[in-house]
C-alpha positions in Angstrom: -6.5 32.8 -89.1 -3.1 34.4 -89.2 -0.1 34.2 -86.9 3.6 34.8 -86.5 6.4 32.5 -86.8 9.5 32.5 -84.7 11.0 35.4 -86.8 7.9 37.5 -86.4 6.9 37.0 -90.0 3.3 36.9 -90.9 2.0 33.4 -91.6 -0.8 32.6 -94.0 -3.6 30.2 -93.4 -1.9 27.5 -95.5 1.3 27.9 -93.4 -0.5 27.7 -90.0 -2.7 24.6 -90.8 0.2 22.0 -90.7 1.2 23.2 -87.2 -2.3 22.6 -85.7 -2.8 19.4 -87.6 0.5 18.1 -86.4 -0.8 18.1 -82.7 -4.5 17.2 -83.3 -6.0 13.7 -82.7 -5.9 11.3 -85.6 -9.7 11.6 -86.1 -9.5 15.3 -86.7 -6.6 14.8 -89.1 -8.7 12.5 -91.2 -11.5 15.1 -91.6 -9.4 18.2 -92.2 -6.3 17.2 -93.9 -6.3 16.5 -97.7 -5.1 13.1 -98.7 -2.5 14.6 -101.1 -0.4 16.2 -98.5 2.6 14.6 -97.0 2.4 12.6 -93.8 2.4 14.6 -90.6 5.3 14.5 -88.2 4.7 11.7 -85.6 3.6 13.3 -82.3 5.1 12.2 -79.0 2.4 10.3 -77.0 2.6 10.5 -73.2 3.0 7.5 -71.0 -0.1 5.9 -69.6 -1.2 7.8 -66.5 -3.8 7.0 -63.9 -7.3 8.4 -64.1 -6.7 11.3 -61.8 -3.2 12.2 -63.1 -4.3 12.0 -66.8 -6.4 15.1 -66.5 -4.2 18.1 -67.4 -3.6 20.8 -64.7 -4.4 24.5 -65.1 -0.7 25.3 -65.1 -0.3 23.1 -68.1 -3.2 24.5 -70.0 -1.7 27.9 -69.6 1.1 26.9 -72.0 -1.3 26.6 -74.9 0.9 28.8 -77.1 3.7 26.2 -77.0 3.3 24.1 -80.2 5.1 21.1 -78.7 2.5 20.7 -75.7 -0.8 21.4 -77.3 -1.3 18.0 -78.9 -0.2 16.2 -75.8 -2.8 18.1 -73.7 -5.6 17.3 -76.2 -4.8 13.6 -76.3 -4.8 13.5 -72.4 -8.2 15.1 -72.3 -9.6 12.6 -74.8 -8.1 9.6 -72.9 -9.3 10.9 -69.5 -12.8 11.3 -70.9 -12.8 7.7 -72.1 -11.6 6.3 -68.8 -14.2 8.3 -66.9 -16.9 6.8 -69.1 -15.5 3.3 -68.5 -15.5 3.9 -64.8 -19.1 5.0 -64.7 -20.3 1.4 -65.5 -18.0 -0.2 -63.0 -19.2 1.1 -59.6 -20.9 -2.2 -58.9 -17.9 -4.3 -60.0 -16.0 -6.6 -57.7 -13.5 -5.0 -55.3 -10.7 -6.5 -57.4 -11.7 -4.5 -60.4 -11.7 -1.1 -58.6 -8.7 1.1 -58.4 -6.0 0.6 -55.8 -7.2 3.6 -53.8 -10.6 2.1 -53.2 -9.1 -1.3 -52.3 -7.0 0.4 -49.7 -10.2 1.9 -48.2 -11.7 -1.6 -47.8 -8.6 -2.8 -46.0 -8.8 0.1 -43.6 -12.4 -0.7 -42.7 -11.4 -4.3 -42.2 -8.6 -3.3 -39.9 -11.0 -1.1 -37.8 -13.5 -3.9 -37.5 -10.8 -6.4 -36.3 -9.5 -3.8 -33.8 -13.0 -3.4 -32.3 -13.5 -7.1 -32.1 -10.2 -7.5 -30.3 -11.1 -4.7 -27.8 -14.4 -6.5 -27.0 -12.6 -9.8 -26.4 -10.0 -8.0 -24.2 -12.8 -6.4 -22.1 -14.6 -9.8 -21.7 -11.3 -11.4 -20.6 -10.8 -8.7 -17.9 -14.3 -9.2 -16.7 -13.7 -12.9 -16.2 -10.5 -12.3 -14.2 -12.4 -11.5 -11.0 -14.3 -14.7 -11.2 -11.3 -16.9 -11.3 -10.0 -19.0 -8.4 -8.4 -17.1 -5.6 -4.9 -18.1 -4.6 -4.7 -19.7 -1.2 -2.8 -17.5 1.4 0.6 -18.5 2.7 0.2 -20.6 5.9 3.9 -20.6 6.8 3.9 -17.2 8.6 0.9 -18.3 10.7 2.6 -21.6 11.6 5.7 -19.8 12.7 3.7 -17.3 14.7 1.9 -20.1 16.6 5.2 -21.9 17.3 6.8 -18.8 18.7 3.8 -18.1 20.9 3.8 -21.6 22.2 7.5 -21.2 23.2 6.6 -18.1 25.3 3.8 -19.7 27.3 6.2 -21.1 29.9 7.9 -17.8 30.2 4.6 -16.2 31.3 4.5 -18.3 34.5 8.2 -17.8 35.2 7.9 -14.0 35.1 4.7 -14.1 37.2 6.4 -16.3 39.9 9.4 -14.0 40.0 7.2 -11.0 40.6 5.4 -12.9 43.4 8.6 -13.6 45.3 9.1 -10.9 47.9 12.8 -11.7 48.2 13.6 -11.6 44.4 16.3 -9.0 43.8 15.4 -5.9 41.8 17.9 -6.8 39.0 16.2 -10.2 38.4 12.8 -8.5 38.3 13.9 -5.8 35.8 15.4 -8.5 33.5 11.9 -9.8 32.9 11.3 -6.8 30.6 13.4 -8.5 27.9 11.2 -11.6 28.0 8.1 -9.5 27.9 9.2 -8.0 24.7 9.5 -11.4 23.1 6.0 -12.3 24.3 4.6 -9.1 22.9 6.2 -9.8 19.5 4.7 -13.3 19.4 1.2 -11.9 20.1 1.6 -9.3 17.4 2.7 -11.9 14.8 -0.5 -13.9 15.6 -2.6 -10.8 15.1 -0.9 -10.1 11.7 -1.6 -13.7 10.6 -5.2 -13.4 11.6 -5.7 -10.2 9.6 -4.1 -11.9 6.5 -6.8 -14.6 6.6 -9.7 -12.4 7.4 -10.3 -11.4 3.8 -9.8 -14.9 2.4 -12.9 -17.0 1.8 -12.9 -20.3 3.7 -10.4 -19.2 6.3 -12.8 -17.4 8.7 -12.5 -20.0 11.5 -8.7 -19.9 11.3 -8.7 -16.1 11.4 -11.0 -16.1 14.4 -8.8 -18.6 16.3 -5.6 -16.7 15.6 -7.2 -13.4 16.5 -8.5 -14.8 19.8 -5.1 -16.2 20.7 -3.4 -12.9 19.8 -5.8 -11.0 22.0 -5.3 -13.3 24.9 -1.5 -13.3 24.6 -1.5 -9.5 24.4 -3.8 -9.2 27.5 -1.5 -11.5 29.5 1.6 -9.6 28.4 -0.1 -6.3 29.4 -0.9 -7.5 32.9 2.6 -8.8 33.3 4.0 -5.4 32.2 1.8 -3.6 34.7 2.8 -6.0 37.5 6.5 -5.5 36.7 6.1 -1.7 36.8 4.1 -2.0 40.0 6.8 -4.1 41.6 9.7 -1.8 40.6 7.8 1.3 41.9 6.6 -0.3 45.1 10.1 -1.5 45.9 11.1 2.1 46.4 8.2 2.9 48.8 8.8 3.4 52.5 12.5 2.9 52.7 13.0 3.8 56.4 16.1 5.3 57.8 17.4 4.2 61.3 14.9 5.2 64.0 16.8 5.4 67.3 14.9 6.1 70.5 17.5 8.7 71.5 19.2 11.3 69.4 20.9 14.7 69.8 19.7 17.8 68.0 21.8 17.2 64.9 20.8 13.6 64.5 17.2 14.4 65.2 17.2 17.0 62.5 18.7 14.6 60.0 16.1 11.9 60.9 13.3 14.4 60.5 14.6 15.4 57.0 14.9 11.7 55.9 11.4 10.8 57.0 9.9 13.8 55.3 11.6 13.0 52.0 10.4 9.4 52.3 6.8 10.5 52.7 7.1 13.0 49.8 8.5 10.3 47.5 5.8 7.8 48.6 3.0 10.3 47.7 4.4 10.8 44.1 5.1 7.0 43.7 1.6 6.0 44.6 0.2 8.1 41.8 2.3 6.1 39.3 1.2 2.6 40.5 -0.6 0.7 37.7 -4.1 -0.3 38.4 -4.1 -4.1 38.0 -7.2 -5.8 39.6 -5.1 -8.3 41.6 -3.0 -5.5 43.1 -5.9 -3.1 43.9 -6.0 -4.1 47.6 -2.3 -3.2 48.1 -2.7 0.1 46.3 -5.5 1.2 48.6 -3.4 0.1 51.7 -0.4 2.1 50.4 -2.5 5.2 49.9 -3.8 4.9 53.5 -0.3 4.4 54.8 1.0 7.5 53.2 -1.8 9.5 55.0 -1.1 7.8 58.3 2.6 8.1 58.1 2.8 11.8 58.9 1.1 11.6 62.3 3.2 8.6 63.3 6.4 10.4 62.3 5.4 13.4 64.3 4.9 11.3 67.5 8.3 9.6 67.0 10.2 12.9 66.5 8.4 14.5 69.5 9.6 11.6 71.7 13.2 12.0 70.4 13.2 15.8 71.0 11.7 15.4 74.5 14.1 12.7 75.4 11.2 10.3 75.9 12.9 7.1 74.7 9.8 4.9 75.5 7.5 7.1 73.4 10.0 7.3 70.6 10.5 3.5 70.6 6.8 2.8 70.6 6.2 5.3 67.7 9.1 3.8 65.8 7.7 0.3 66.1 4.3 1.5 64.8 6.0 2.9 61.7 8.0 -0.2 61.0 5.0 -2.5 61.6 2.9 -0.6 59.2 5.5 -0.7 56.5 6.0 -4.5 57.0 2.3 -5.0 56.9 2.1 -3.1 53.6 4.7 -5.4 52.1 2.9 -8.4 53.3 -0.3 -7.1 51.6 1.7 -6.6 48.4 3.1 -10.2 48.6 -0.5 -11.6 49.0 -1.6 -9.5 46.1 1.2 -10.9 43.9 0.3 -14.4 44.9 -3.2 -13.8 43.7 -1.8 -12.3 40.5 0.5 -15.3 39.9 -2.5 -17.6 40.3 -4.5 -15.6 37.8 -1.6 -15.6 35.3 -1.2 -19.3 35.5 -4.9 -19.8 34.6 -4.7 -17.4 31.7 -1.5 -19.0 30.5 -3.1 -22.4 30.5 -6.1 -21.1 28.5 -3.7 -19.3 26.2 -1.8 -22.5 25.5 -5.1 -24.3 24.7 -6.0 -21.6 22.2 -2.6 -21.9 20.5 -3.0 -25.7 20.3 -6.4 -25.3 18.6 -5.0 -22.8 16.1 -2.1 -25.1 15.4 -4.5 -28.0 14.7 -6.5 -25.9 12.3 -3.3 -25.1 10.4 -2.4 -28.8 10.1 -5.9 -29.5 8.6 -5.3 -27.1 5.8 -3.1 -28.4 3.0 
C-alpha cells in the first residue's frame, strides 16, 4: 500500500507500516513486526467505559483517517467484544452481579408491588369504616326542646281562658299572639329533635315520643291561633249605631247608611271566620243573622219614616236582641273551646313528661 504524508509526499510500504503498527493491538504487533525494529511508541489507552459506552459510535468511525484515533477505536472494539462474551454467561447470575441498570429495574418492580399492596389495604380500611360503631346523637337539644315545651303548657290554658272571656278587652286578646309564637317555636324544636333521632339506630322510641309531642303541640297552637283570629274578627261584627224610635229625615238617612254599612261589613267578615269545630255553631248563627238583619232593618226604618214610634221601637229591640243572642252563642262556643284546650294541654303535658323520662334513661 502507498499513501501520503502530511507534506503530500509519496510514502513507501516501509514508511507506512510503523504508523499502522503503532495503533494496532499488541497481538497484531507480535505477528507482523520484526523483532529487530525499535519499540513502538506507547499508545494512549482509553479509560474504562461501561459496556454500552465502550462500543464506538458511527461518528467516531468516520474519523478513520486520523492516525491518533484509529488504535483507540480498535482497542475499544476488542474490549467491548470481550465484555459481551462475559455477559452472555451471566444472565442467570444473582441480581448483585448484574449491571446497575438491571438492578434499578428490580427496584421499580418492587416499588410497584408495594404500591399495589398499599392500595388494597387502603380499600379494605375504607370498607370497614361503615361497619364501625355509630356515634350517639347529641341529646342536649332534645332536652332543651322538652323543657321549653313544658314551660308553654300553662300558657295554653291562659290564652284559651282569655279568649273565652266575653269581657276581655281587644288589646289583651291581641297580645296573646306573642305567646302563640313562643308555643309554635317550642313545637318546631320538638319536631327537629325527633327528626334527628329518626335515622339513629336504637332511638326509634324516643323519636316517636318527641314527634307525637310536637304534633300535639302544633295542633293546640293552630287551634288557639284560629280561635284568636275568630275572636278578633267576630268582635267587629254587628256594631250597632243608636236606634231611636223617632228621627227626622236627616237622622233617618244617617241611620239607614250606618245600618247598611254594618250589614255589608258583616257579610265580608263572616267569610273570614276560621272554621274551628268548637265555634261552628256560632258561625252558623252569624251567617243566619246576616241574612235576617236586612228585613229587620227595613221594618225599623219604615217605622221611623212613618213616625210610628211603637213599630220602630219593637223593630229596634228585635235587632239588638238578635245581636246579643249571637254574642251569647259565641261565649258558649268559647267555653266549649276552652274546655277542649284544657284537655289537650293536659295530654300534651303527659306526652312531654314521657319524652323527658326517655331522655333521662339514655346516658
